[in-house]
N, C-alpha and C positions, 0 to 999 in steps of 0.2 A: 076804030082804032082801039078803043077801050076794051071791047070784047076780045080782040086778038091778044092784047096784053094780059087780060085775065085768063084766057085759055092757055097762054104760054106759062103763066105762073102755076096754073093747075097741073099742067103736064110736068113741070119741073118738080113740083111737090110729090106727084105720083112716082116719078122716076127716083127720087130720093128714097121714098118708102120701099120701092122695089130693091134698090141697092142695099138698104138695111136688112131686108128679108134674105137676100142672097148671102150677105155676110153672116147672118145667124145660121143659115143652112150649111155654110162651110164648116162651122164649128160642129154641127151635128154629123157631118160626113167624117170629120176627123175622129169623132167618138165612135162611130160605127166601124171605121177602119181599124181603130185600136182594139175594139172588141173582137173583130174577125181575125186580124193578123197579129195582134199583140201590140205591146207598147213600142216595139221596134219600128212600127210603121209611122210613128210620130217623130222619129229621130230625136228622142229624148236622152239617148245614151244608155238606157236600161233595156238590155236585150233579153233579160231573163223572164219576162212576163209573157206566157204563152197566150195566144189568141184562140178563138174557137176553132179555127181551121187546123191549127197544130194539135189542139186537144182531140178533135175528131179523128185525125190521122193516128194519134197515139192510141186512142181507144180502139180503132179498127185493127191496128197491129196487135194489140194485146188480146182482143177478142179472137182474132185469127189464130194466134198462138195458143190460146186457151182451148179452142175447139180442136186444134190439131193434137194437143196433148190428151184431150178427152177421147179422141178416136183411137188412141193407141191401146 
């Protein structure tokens, strides 16, 4: 009986640790989403911060326009 109780306590401790790790990872995921999509992905009310995906699209558009102008 004592071994079963100890094993159960060990499992509970490990599960708690896993839960804490998952919670930390959620914060990292939010940070990555904000970097890629901008702060709007965090629903903070600030829509003016561009993320990497928006910056890449703007750069692509500007480079395409620049090359088109250079070909004239």
